[in-house]
N, C-alpha and C positions, 0 to 999 in steps of 0.2 A: 353450790355444793359440788365438790369434785367427785369423780367416779370412785376414788378410793374411799371417800366418806360414805358414799352410797353402798359400796360393797361391805364396809364394816357394819353399817346399820342393818343390812339384810342378813348378815352372818350372825349377828348377836343372838337371835333366838336359837340358832343351831348350837352355838357355843354354850348357851344356858342349858339347853337340853342335854348336851354331853356332860355337863357338870352334874345335872340331876341324875342321869343314868349312873355316873360314877358314884355319886353319894348313895343311890339306892343299892348298888352292888355292895358297897362297903358296909352297909348296915344290915344286909340280908343275913339272917341267922339260920334259916332253913333252906337248903339247896333246892328243895322241891318248890319253893316260892320264887326262885330266881327268874324263871321264864315268865311268870305272871307279872312280876315287878318290871322286868325289861319290856314286856309287851305294853304295859300301861305307860311307861315313860317314853318309849320309842314311838308309840302311836300319836304322841303329841306333835311330832314333826315328820313322821314317816307312815304313810297309810299302810296298814297291814291287816289281813284277815286272820292270820295265824303266825305264831312264832314258836319255834321249838329248839331246844338245846339237846344235842345228842352227843354222848361221850362213849367212846369205844374202850374196851379193856385194852391195856397196853399190849402191843404186839399180837393183836387178835382181831378177828372179824366179828367178835361178839360185842353186842351193845351192852355197856355196863349200866347206863341209865339214860332215860330220855324223859324230859318234862316239856309240857306245852304251856304256852302263855295265854291261850284263849280257849281252853278246854281240850281234853284228849282227842286224839285222832287215832283211828284204827291202824294197827301195824299192817303194812302191805304184805301180801302173800307173794313175795318176789325175793329171789336170792339177793343177799346184801351187795354182791358185786354189780348188780343191775340198778342200784339206787344212786341218785346224785350225791347223797351223803358220803358214800364210799369213794366215789370219784374225787370229791373235794378233800376228804381225809388223806388220800394218797397223793394228790397233786399239790395240796396246800395252796391252791389258787381259788379266789372267789369264783362263784358260779352264778350266772344270770341267764334266765330264759325269759325273754320279753313277751313271747306269745307261745304258750304251752301247746296250743293246737297245731302250730306250724312246725314245732321242733320235732325232729326225727329220732332223737336219742331216747333211750329208756322206754321202748315200746311195750314191754310187759307191765311196767309201772303205769303207763298211760292206760292200758287196757284194764288193769285192776281198778284204777281211779274211776274210769267210766262206769264200771259195773257197780260201784258204790255211790255213784252220783256226784263225785268230786270233780270239779272242773276249774282248776286255777288259771288265772290269767298270766301273771308274772311270778316267777319263782327266783328268789335271791337267797343264796346260802354262802356263808363265809367260813373258813376254817377257824376252829378254836385251837390255839396252840400257845405254848410257852417257849422261851428260848431253848428249852431242853427236851420238850415233850409234845408230841401231837396228841390232842385230846379228842376232838370230834368236830362238830359243826354247829353253827347257829343259823 
């Protein structure tokens, strides 16, 4: 077996997962269920403790809606400008923190998380956007 055959075989479950995610999104009738559906489908190939979708009101710092895939999380008592979601929304760049304890950004958020007993390991967020509109983050 050549390397290219091996790569194709190891990629097949990922491609199948992407198809399942796409199908799940297309049949979702209630937006409130979208994060839960995505969490279920993505956790088949991507280990995750939590998944949330956050959408900002257009041209605003106000959150229009936020839904969670594995149960609700308390909203942090931190200004929106000091949250990773706002950073991602503005930069439109994916965001990865591999070790939350070592990362120096977002000190007030880290302090708030410590007071409620939340201690994430890795944090990954990506922008949600269309060709014409910035929406929020996943």
